[in-house]
C-alpha positions, 0 to 999 in steps of 0.5 A: 547536464540536468539533474532533474528527472525526466519522468514524473514521480510516482505518487504514494498510497496516502497521496492518492487517498488525499487526492481522492478526498480532494476530488470528493470535496471539489464535487461537493463544493460544485454541487453546493454551488449548483444548488445555490445557483438554482435557488438564486435563479428560482428567487429571481424568477419569483421576483420577476413574477412579483414585479409583473404582478406589482405593475398590474396591481399598482393600478388597483386600489389598496387591496392590491397593495395588501395582496402584493405585500402578502405575495412578497411575504410568501416569496420571501418564505419560499426563498428562505425555504429554498435557501435552507433546502440548498444549505441542507443538501450541501451539508448532507453532501459534505457529510457523505464526502467525509464519511467516504473519506473516512471509509477510504482511510480506514480501508487504506489502513487495513490494507497497509496493516495486512501488507505489513503482516504479509511481509513479516510472515514472508520474512519469518518463513524466509529466515526459517528456510535459511536456517533449515538450509544452513543446518542441512549444509552444515550437517552434510559438511560434517558428514563429508569431513567424517567420511574424508577423515575415515577414508584418509585414515584407512588410506594412511593405515594401508600405506603404513602397512605397505611401507612396513612390508616394503621395508621388511622385504627390502631389509630381508633382501639387503641382508641376503645380498650382504650375506651373499656378498660376504660368502662370495 
């Protein structure tokens, strides 16, 4: 027989929070990669335009080289700006993910604290109720014992009186029978 369980293990509260944070982080990384890819595509497009302009401008004289140089500088600046924007956006996304993770963790801690407090209150109420029920039961047992003792005493006293009366009657009859036997 196999000792492994056939059902998946249930995840705890903090494991779920950890998975949520990991999902946020993966989403952040994916977004950063998308932004990076978009920036690279834009740079490639700009380079392609520059190469196209270079081929037409290479035929022209030195002023065309100056324009190409200026265009190259402009493209480099735009590429740097696009890369910086992508990095900035990725940083913002990471910050948002970290803030969300902190909020989720804080909420989880608050929920856990509230649950522990509720459990403690319920346990205290149950203990108080148990004490009350126990005290009531003890009181009822004491009352029942007192009533039983009183009733037993009354029955015993009555039985003693009846026994004494029967003894007197029996003694009187015995005495009468003895006298009758002596006289007869």
